[in-house]
C-alpha positions, -999 to +999 in steps of 0.1 A: +207-210+142+179-184+145+157-175+116+158-138+104+127-118+111+110-108+079+107-072+070+073-058+061+069-025+044+034-011+050+018+019+031+005+046+055-017+067+033-037+097+046-073+102+053-095+072+061-069+049+047-047+058+076-069+042+101-071+010+081-034+009+077-029+015+114-052-015+123-031-036+100+001-023+116-012-033+150-021-068+137+011-075+118+038-058+140+044-089+162+054-111+133+076-087+113+102-060+115+080-031+105+089-003+081+065+023+067+061+044+037+038+074+033+035+104+009+055+135+014+025+157+024+010+134+051+020+134+088+006+107+111-011+119+143+014+125+171-005+101+195+004+073+171+041+077+166+059+058+139+096+054+144+112+082+124+140+059+111+114+035+098+090+060+082+099+067+046+083+090+021+075+091-016+061+119-038+024+123-036+007+106-065-018+128-081-053+116-074-062+094-103-096+111-109-083+147-109-057+169-125-043+169-160-029+139-177+006+156-179+004+162-141-005+126-134+024+113-156+049+136-139+037+127-104+038+090-112+074+092-126+086+111-095+068+086-073+083+056-092+119+070-086+111+076-049+096+041-046+127+026-061+148+044-035+126+034-006+125-002-017+163-003-021+168+013+013+143-008+032+147-041+014+114-055+025+105-092+023+068-082+019+049-051+008+014-045+021-006-018+004-037-002+017-062+011-009-048+044-021-031+055-054+003+059-036+005+021-037+007+018-074+044+030-079+055+010-049+038-021-063+053-016-098+088-014-084+083-042-059+073-064-089+106-056-105+124-066-073+102-097-070+089-086-036+055-103-028+029-076-026-006-077-010-033-052-016-061-044+008-091-026-007-106+001+014-135-008+037-154+022+022-157+002-011-189-017-006-203-024-040-175-016-066-137-019-068-117+013-067-097+025-097-065+016-078-077-019-071-086-024-108-051-013-117-036-038-093-058-065-108-053-056-144-015-053-141-012-083-118+007-061-092-003-081-061+000-117-051-033-114-033-060-086-034-082-085-004-117-069-001-134-062+033-170-071+024-181-106+015-203-093-014-172-078-030-156-112-037-180-118-065-169-087-084-136-102-097-123-138-097-090-127-082-103-109-051-103-126-017-125-118+013-109-127+046-127-104+069-124-067+078-093-049+092-114-024+113 
């Protein structure tokens, strides 16, 4: 009897986070059935196609450091509902989040579904943890939180350095 391949849902945020997520995708795709989630206003480059059936979208989470408190709450609520729908549809065995605020609603809902979640802090974070990473740590949203610089592992007892993804 063959063992079922585990499904991994990987966040594909925009900007510099995209390239880190893409490197993780390349590394992880051989061991998992890959599914992806991004925000509704991001489109991956055409030369790096993601299978349309496996690319899901959630509402853009308002940048944590900008916009009004009301706008942040509204954006987060819509993103939580979208995250619930994506996680029900994809039914991943594992969620891997790459350093952007879009990961927060996904991680909150994955915790409710008891889906193991792993968070990878951005390589751009050299001497301090991002606000998103701090939320993951304070709310215990991830099984493991990874940083990409050895010096960063001293900033919090729960962070792990296991190398860089780029």
